[in-house]
N, C-alpha and C positions, 0 to 999 in steps of 0.2 A: 504494500500500500504506500502511496506517495506521502511524503511528509505533510504537504498541505491538506490532503484528504484526512490524514490522521488527526491533524489539529482541529479541523472542522468537526469531525466526528466526536472528538473529546469535548469540544465546547457544547455541542448538542446534548451530549450525555450529561454534562454538568448541569445544563439548564433543566432537563427533565428530572434529574435527581433532586435538585434544589426545590423544584415545584412539589415533587413527591414528599420531600422532607417537611416543607412548610405545611402541606395538607395533613401530613401525619401528626404534626404538633398541634394542629387545630382540631384534630379528631375527625377529619374528613377522609375516612379510611378508603372509600371507594376511589377517590381521586388519587390518594397516595399510592394505592395498589396499582392503578393504571399507569402512573408515572414511573414507579419502580420497575414494572414489567417492560415499559418502553426503554428504560435505562439498560436493563438486561439484554433486550433485543439488540440495542445499539452495541453493547459490549460484545455480543456474539459476532458482530460484523467486523469489529476492529482488531487491531493488534494489542499487545500487552499494554502499551501506553494509553491507548484509547479506552481500554477496558478497566482502567484503574478504579473506577467507582463501582464496578459490578459487585465486588464482595460486600461493600457497604449496602448497596441496594438489595442484595440477596438477604443479608442479615435483617434489614428492616422489614422486608416483605415476609420473611419467615416469622418474625415477631408478630406481625399482624395476623398471619395464619394461626399461630399458636394461641394468641389471645382470643380468637374466634372459635377455637376448638378444632381447627383443621390441621391436626398434627401431621397427617400423612403428606399434605401439601407442603408444610414447613420442612419436613425431612427431605422431600424431593428437591426443593429449591436449594437447601443447604448442601445436599449431596452433589448437585450439579455445579454450584458456583463457589462453594467455600472449600473445595478440596485443595490440598497443598501439594 
């Protein structure tokens, strides 16, 4: 991936992560989830630098799933994105 494309992807990812985080803090979980999922989708398209926010988005999304009782979905997200 070209450097310029990587930078644009990273910026887009940061925007949707920040919107998700703000919505999460306000208790607007449906908006937070949608933006965390967009962040993960963008992370899947990019290289390591562009995907730097994916682990944080995955953690926050899994937290929302756990708090709503969807433990299987939380485990799936964590297994996919938080592996070392």
